[in-house]
TORPA-4810 file (N, C-alpha, C, O; in nm, 3 decimals):
<nodes>
NODE_1_1.262_0.819_2.494_1.159_0.897_2.559_1.085_0.805_2.655_1.040_0.697_2.616_M
NODE_2_1.074_0.847_2.778_1.004_0.768_2.879_0.853_0.786_2.871_0.805_0.870_2.796_G
NODE_3_0.777_0.706_2.949_0.631_0.712_2.945_0.574_0.851_2.974_0.481_0.894_2.904_P
NODE_4_0.626_0.921_3.075_0.574_1.054_3.108_0.601_1.153_2.996_0.515_1.235_2.962_A
NODE_5_0.719_1.146_2.938_0.753_1.237_2.828_0.668_1.204_2.705_0.626_1.294_2.632_A
NODE_6_0.642_1.076_2.683_0.561_1.037_2.568_0.417_1.085_2.585_0.354_1.129_2.488_Y
NODE_7_0.365_1.077_2.708_0.230_1.128_2.734_0.227_1.280_2.718_0.130_1.334_2.666_E
NODE_8_0.331_1.348_2.762_0.336_1.494_2.745_0.342_1.531_2.597_0.283_1.630_2.554_A
NODE_9_0.413_1.450_2.518_0.424_1.472_2.374_0.289_1.450_2.305_0.253_1.525_2.214_Y
NODE_10_0.216_1.346_2.347_0.086_1.314_2.289_-0.009_1.270_2.400_0.000_1.155_2.444_N
NODE_11_-0.098_1.356_2.447_-0.187_1.323_2.559_-0.276_1.201_2.536_-0.332_1.147_2.632_P
NODE_12_-0.292_1.155_2.412_-0.369_1.034_2.387_-0.299_0.910_2.438_-0.363_0.806_2.458_N
NODE_13_-0.170_0.918_2.457_-0.091_0.804_2.502_-0.074_0.809_2.654_0.035_0.834_2.704_N
NODE_14_-0.183_0.785_2.725_-0.185_0.793_2.871_-0.084_0.694_2.929_-0.084_0.576_2.892_V
NODE_15_0.000_0.741_3.018_0.106_0.663_3.080_0.203_0.604_2.978_0.270_0.505_3.006_N
NODE_16_0.211_0.665_2.861_0.305_0.620_2.759_0.258_0.504_2.674_0.333_0.457_2.589_G
NODE_17_0.136_0.458_2.694_0.087_0.344_2.617_0.038_0.388_2.480_-0.015_0.498_2.465_T
NODE_18_0.054_0.302_2.380_0.004_0.332_2.245_-0.130_0.265_2.221_-0.183_0.273_2.110_I
NODE_19_-0.186_0.200_2.322_-0.310_0.123_2.304_-0.430_0.211_2.274_-0.528_0.162_2.217_A
NODE_20_-0.427_0.337_2.311_-0.537_0.426_2.279_-0.666_0.396_2.353_-0.774_0.416_2.297_G
NODE_21_-0.658_0.350_2.474_-0.777_0.321_2.553_-0.746_0.219_2.660_-0.634_0.170_2.671_G
NODE_22_-0.846_0.188_2.739_-0.828_0.089_2.845_-0.804_-0.049_2.786_-0.863_-0.085_2.684_A
NODE_23_-0.718_-0.124_2.849_-0.692_-0.261_2.805_-0.781_-0.353_2.889_-0.737_-0.415_2.986_V
NODE_24_-0.908_-0.360_2.848_-1.008_-0.441_2.917_-1.076_-0.532_2.815_-1.062_-0.512_2.694_T
NODE_25_-1.148_-0.631_2.864_-1.219_-0.722_2.775_-1.320_-0.646_2.689_-1.333_-0.672_2.570_L
NODE_26_-1.393_-0.554_2.750_-1.491_-0.475_2.675_-1.423_-0.397_2.563_-1.471_-0.394_2.450_R
NODE_27_-1.311_-0.333_2.595_-1.239_-0.255_2.495_-1.178_-0.345_2.387_-1.160_-0.302_2.273_Q
NODE_28_-1.145_-0.468_2.422_-1.088_-0.559_2.324_-1.186_-0.587_2.211_-1.147_-0.595_2.094_L
NODE_29_-1.315_-0.602_2.245_-1.415_-0.635_2.143_-1.497_-0.516_2.097_-1.569_-0.526_1.998_V
NODE_30_-1.489_-0.402_2.166_-1.573_-0.287_2.132_-1.491_-0.160_2.110_-1.535_-0.052_2.149_A
NODE_31_-1.375_-0.173_2.050_-1.293_-0.055_2.020_-1.329_0.001_1.886_-1.353_-0.080_1.796_R
NODE_32_-1.336_0.124_1.862_-1.348_0.234_1.957_-1.492_0.253_2.003_-1.521_0.333_2.092_P
NODE_33_-1.583_0.177_1.940_-1.725_0.182_1.980_-1.786_0.046_1.950_-1.735_-0.028_1.866_R
NODE_34_-1.895_0.014_2.018_-1.963_-0.111_1.993_-2.049_-0.095_1.869_-2.143_-0.016_1.869_F
NODE_35_-2.017_-0.169_1.764_-2.085_-0.155_1.636_-2.061_-0.280_1.553_-1.960_-0.348_1.572_S
NODE_36_-2.152_-0.313_1.462_-2.127_-0.427_1.373_-2.002_-0.405_1.287_-1.937_-0.501_1.246_P
NODE_37_-1.968_-0.278_1.259_-1.849_-0.246_1.182_-1.775_-0.132_1.253_-1.792_-0.016_1.215_D
NODE_38_-1.693_-0.163_1.354_-1.627_-0.057_1.431_-1.521_0.018_1.352_-1.471_0.121_1.399_P
NODE_39_-1.484_-0.030_1.234_-1.382_0.036_1.153_-1.441_0.148_1.067_-1.369_0.239_1.028_Y
NODE_40_-1.569_0.142_1.038_-1.636_0.244_0.957_-1.660_0.370_1.041_-1.676_0.363_1.163_A
NODE_41_-1.662_0.483_0.974_-1.693_0.611_1.039_-1.820_0.666_0.975_-1.866_0.612_0.874_T
NODE_42_-1.878_0.771_1.031_-1.997_0.831_0.969_-1.969_0.893_0.832_-2.063_0.928_0.760_P
NODE_43_-1.841_0.908_0.795_-1.804_0.968_0.666_-1.786_0.856_0.564_-1.704_0.766_0.585_I
NODE_44_-1.861_0.858_0.456_-1.851_0.755_0.354_-1.708_0.739_0.303_-1.642_0.837_0.269_D
NODE_45_-1.662_0.616_0.300_-1.530_0.587_0.247_-1.415_0.610_0.343_-1.299_0.592_0.305_G
NODE_46_-1.444_0.649_0.467_-1.339_0.672_0.566_-1.348_0.563_0.673_-1.453_0.541_0.732_V
NODE_47_-1.236_0.495_0.696_-1.230_0.383_0.789_-1.114_0.403_0.886_-1.013_0.464_0.852_Y
NODE_48_-1.130_0.351_1.008_-1.026_0.361_1.110_-0.934_0.240_1.104_-0.979_0.127_1.088_L
NODE_49_-0.806_0.266_1.116_-0.705_0.160_1.118_-0.598_0.205_1.215_-0.504_0.274_1.175_C
NODE_50_-0.610_0.166_1.340_-0.510_0.206_1.439_-0.520_0.114_1.559_-0.605_0.025_1.564_S
NODE_51_-0.433_0.136_1.655_-0.437_0.055_1.776_-0.562_0.084_1.859_-0.591_0.012_1.955_S
NODE_52_-0.637_0.188_1.823_-0.762_0.219_1.892_-0.877_0.129_1.845_-0.985_0.131_1.904_A
NODE_53_-0.854_0.051_1.740_-0.957_-0.039_1.691_-0.925_-0.182_1.734_-0.812_-0.214_1.772_T
NODE_54_-1.025_-0.267_1.728_-1.006_-0.407_1.767_-0.909_-0.475_1.672_-0.912_-0.442_1.553_A
NODE_55_-0.827_-0.564_1.714_-0.816_-0.621_1.848_-0.721_-0.546_1.939_-0.683_-0.602_2.042_P
NODE_56_-0.683_-0.425_1.909_-0.599_-0.346_1.999_-0.455_-0.339_1.953_-0.418_-0.390_1.847_G
NODE_57_-0.376_-0.275_2.035_-0.236_-0.251_2.001_-0.156_-0.380_1.993_-0.185_-0.477_2.064_A
NODE_58_-0.057_-0.380_1.907_0.031_-0.495_1.892_0.106_-0.486_1.761_0.089_-0.390_1.685_G
NODE_59_0.186_-0.584_1.735_0.265_-0.584_1.612_0.209_-0.682_1.510_0.276_-0.715_1.412_T
NODE_60_0.088_-0.727_1.532_0.029_-0.832_1.449_-0.034_-0.780_1.320_-0.050_-0.858_1.226_H
NODE_61_-0.069_-0.654_1.311_-0.128_-0.598_1.190_-0.274_-0.630_1.168_-0.329_-0.597_1.063_G
NODE_62_-0.340_-0.692_1.264_-0.479_-0.731_1.245_-0.574_-0.612_1.241_-0.679_-0.620_1.178_M
NODE_63_-0.540_-0.501_1.308_-0.624_-0.381_1.299_-0.635_-0.336_1.154_-0.743_-0.307_1.105_C
NODE_64_-0.522_-0.332_1.086_-0.520_-0.293_0.946_-0.590_-0.392_0.856_-0.660_-0.354_0.763_G
NODE_65_-0.571_-0.521_0.885_-0.635_-0.625_0.805_-0.786_-0.613_0.813_-0.855_-0.616_0.711_F
NODE_66_-0.838_-0.600_0.935_-0.984_-0.590_0.953_-1.039_-0.460_0.896_-1.148_-0.458_0.840_H
NODE_67_-0.964_-0.350_0.909_-1.008_-0.223_0.851_-1.010_-0.232_0.699_-1.100_-0.179_0.634_A
NODE_68_-0.911_-0.298_0.641_-0.908_-0.315_0.495_-1.025_-0.399_0.448_-1.087_-0.367_0.346_A
NODE_69_-1.057_-0.506_0.520_-1.173_-0.587_0.484_-1.301_-0.505_0.492_-1.387_-0.516_0.405_R
NODE_70_-1.314_-0.423_0.597_-1.433_-0.339_0.611_-1.441_-0.239_0.496_-1.550_-0.216_0.442_A
NODE_71_-1.329_-0.181_0.458_-1.328_-0.085_0.347_-1.361_-0.154_0.215_-1.440_-0.101_0.136_A
NODE_72_-1.304_-0.270_0.189_-1.334_-0.342_0.066_-1.481_-0.381_0.059_-1.543_-0.376_-0.047_L
NODE_73_-1.535_-0.420_0.174_-1.676_-0.457_0.179_-1.766_-0.334_0.160_-1.862_-0.339_0.084_S
NODE_74_-1.733_-0.225_0.229_-1.816_-0.106_0.223_-1.811_-0.035_0.090_-1.911_0.019_0.045_G
NODE_75_-1.695_-0.034_0.028_-1.678_0.040_-0.097_-1.706_-0.047_-0.219_-1.771_-0.003_-0.314_V
NODE_76_-1.656_-0.173_-0.218_-1.667_-0.259_-0.335_-1.755_-0.382_-0.315_-1.779_-0.457_-0.409_F
NODE_77_-1.802_-0.403_-0.191_-1.886_-0.519_-0.164_-1.811_-0.651_-0.169_-1.872_-0.755_-0.195_G
NODE_78_-1.680_-0.650_-0.146_-1.602_-0.772_-0.160_-1.512_-0.808_-0.042_-1.446_-0.912_-0.047_M
NODE_79_-1.505_-0.727_0.061_-1.407_-0.745_0.166_-1.421_-0.866_0.253_-1.320_-0.920_0.298_G
NODE_80_-1.541_-0.911_0.280_-1.559_-1.020_0.376_-1.510_-1.153_0.320_-1.492_-1.249_0.396_R
NODE_81_-1.487_-1.161_0.189_-1.437_-1.285_0.129_-1.285_-1.294_0.139_-1.228_-1.401_0.119_R
NODE_82_-1.220_-1.183_0.170_-1.074_-1.180_0.178_-1.029_-1.253_0.302_-1.077_-1.224_0.412_V
NODE_83_-0.938_-1.348_0.287_-0.887_-1.428_0.400_-0.737_-1.404_0.415_-0.666_-1.385_0.316_R
NODE_84_-0.688_-1.406_0.541_-0.543_-1.392_0.559_-0.473_-1.517_0.508_-0.530_-1.626_0.509_P
NODE_85_-0.349_-1.501_0.464_-0.271_-1.616_0.417_-0.196_-1.679_0.529_-0.125_-1.777_0.508_R
</nodes>
């Protein structure tokens, strides 16, 4: 599937990108919003984990790692102590 077809399939993927937003310095540090905890949502216990969150799209898995730390911290008070291996 080419970029135009991918955008037609899912309008969130503008020009076929999976980044979910502009690839700018501001978006790199403030995805999806500027907040001390950008992974948390207004709903208790619900956290964002996608390429729309910092540090952005890629195959590194850091969006999930940071979202998991935020969830562990928010729910159990223990996430910020978790370190990657």
